[in-house]
Every structure is written in C-alpha cells, then in structure tokens.
C-alpha positions as CSV (number, residue, x, y, z in Angstrom):
1,M,-14.2,-15.9,68.5
2,A,-12.5,-12.7,67.2
3,Y,-13.2,-11.8,63.6
4,Q,-10.9,-9.8,61.3
5,L,-10.9,-7.7,58.2
6,I,-7.6,-7.6,56.4
7,V,-7.2,-5.0,53.7
8,L,-4.2,-5.3,51.3
9,Y,-3.7,-2.1,49.3
10,H,-2.1,-2.5,45.9
11,H,0.7,-0.1,45.0
12,P,-0.7,3.4,44.2
13,E,0.6,5.7,41.4
14,S,1.6,8.2,44.0
15,T,2.7,6.7,47.3
16,E,2.9,10.2,48.9
17,A,-0.7,11.1,48.0
18,F,-1.9,7.7,49.1
19,D,-0.1,7.8,52.4
20,K,-1.2,11.3,53.2
21,H,-4.9,10.4,52.5
22,Y,-4.7,7.1,54.4
23,D,-3.0,8.6,57.4
24,E,-5.0,11.8,57.7
25,T,-8.4,10.7,56.4
26,H,-9.0,7.0,56.0
27,A,-7.4,5.7,59.1
28,P,-9.4,8.1,61.4
29,L,-12.6,6.9,59.6
30,A,-11.7,3.3,60.1
31,A,-10.7,3.9,63.8
32,R,-14.3,5.1,64.5
33,L,-15.9,1.8,63.4
34,P,-18.2,0.7,66.3
35,G,-17.1,-2.5,68.0
36,L,-13.5,-2.2,66.6
37,R,-11.2,-3.9,69.2
38,A,-7.8,-3.6,67.4
39,Y,-6.5,-1.8,64.3
40,S,-3.0,-2.2,63.0
41,V,-1.3,-1.0,59.8
42,M,1.9,-2.2,58.2
43,R,3.8,-0.8,55.2
44,P,5.6,-4.0,54.1
45,V,9.3,-4.2,53.3
46,A,10.4,-7.1,51.2
47,P,13.7,-8.9,51.7
48,R,16.7,-7.8,49.6
49,G,15.0,-4.6,48.7
50,D,12.5,-6.3,46.3
51,R,9.2,-4.6,45.9
52,P,6.7,-6.1,48.3
53,A,3.4,-7.5,47.0
54,Y,1.4,-4.7,48.6
55,H,1.9,-1.1,49.6
56,L,0.0,-1.3,52.9
57,A,-1.8,-3.9,54.9
58,A,-4.4,-3.1,57.5
59,V,-5.9,-5.5,60.1
60,L,-9.1,-4.7,61.9
61,T,-10.3,-7.0,64.7
62,F,-13.8,-7.2,66.1
63,D,-15.3,-9.4,68.8
64,D,-17.1,-11.6,66.4
65,E,-18.7,-11.7,62.9
66,N,-21.9,-10.1,64.1
67,A,-19.9,-7.1,65.4
68,F,-18.0,-6.8,62.1
69,N,-21.2,-7.0,60.0
70,A,-22.9,-4.3,62.2
71,A,-19.9,-2.0,62.0
72,M,-19.7,-2.3,58.2
73,A,-23.5,-1.8,57.7
74,G,-23.5,1.3,59.9
75,E,-22.8,4.9,58.9
76,E,-19.1,4.7,59.8
77,G,-18.6,1.5,57.8
78,R,-20.3,2.9,54.7
79,A,-18.2,6.1,55.0
80,A,-14.9,4.1,55.2
81,V,-15.9,1.9,52.2
82,A,-16.9,5.0,50.2
83,D,-13.6,6.7,51.0
84,L,-11.6,3.9,49.2
85,A,-12.5,5.6,45.9
86,N,-10.7,8.7,47.0
87,F,-7.3,7.2,47.3
88,A,-7.1,3.4,46.6
89,G,-7.5,3.5,42.8
90,A,-5.0,0.8,42.3
91,G,-7.3,-1.6,44.2
92,T,-7.5,-3.6,47.3
93,T,-7.7,-7.2,48.3
94,M,-10.0,-7.8,51.3
95,L,-10.1,-10.9,53.4
96,T,-12.5,-11.6,56.3
97,G,-12.8,-14.4,58.7
98,P,-12.4,-15.8,62.2
99,A,-9.1,-15.1,63.8
100,G,-7.2,-17.3,66.2
101,L,-3.9,-17.0,67.9
102,I,-1.3,-19.8,67.4
103,V,1.8,-19.5,69.5
C-alpha cells in the first residue's frame, strides 16, 4: 500500500524568501529522495480571501512504509530534513501514513 508524507508549512515571516528557497533549493532536494513515486505541492487559497491555515502543503508518496523509511534515513532524506532550518522557521506539521484512494 502506498505511504505518504504530508508536510504542512506554517506561514513564514517572508513569503518571498520562503517561496524562493522552497522552489529553488528544497523542492529539488525532496525530488531526489530515492523511491519517491509522486510529489505535489499546493499553496492553499482560502474561501472569501481568508488566510489559509498553512502557507504550503507538500505531499510525497512512496510505494510503502519501508521505502519511505529508507528514503528518510538515507543521505537525501537527511539533507532535506536538515534544510528545513534554512527556510521553515515558522514550523511545519508533518503527517505520515498509509494512503488509499477513495473515489
């Protein structure tokens, strides 16, 4: 069963600096995770112009939990996690677990 990591990025002090670092540095690091099957990013927009709960949401999908654990334990995973300190000072909420499709 597919396994996902969902990273919810809290609102940064500078959205411009955050977005630049995320797009140019962090996303390429994450995209190199071994065993990564899918990677999507969304910058949420709330209804009626309200501020969304998070600045950015990233969803990374792996074949299974073992593939996820191996990716995160490897050099690329450690580099991606270490890079969070360079741009995500407002914090993140991370969720992991099996992923299923309900249609």
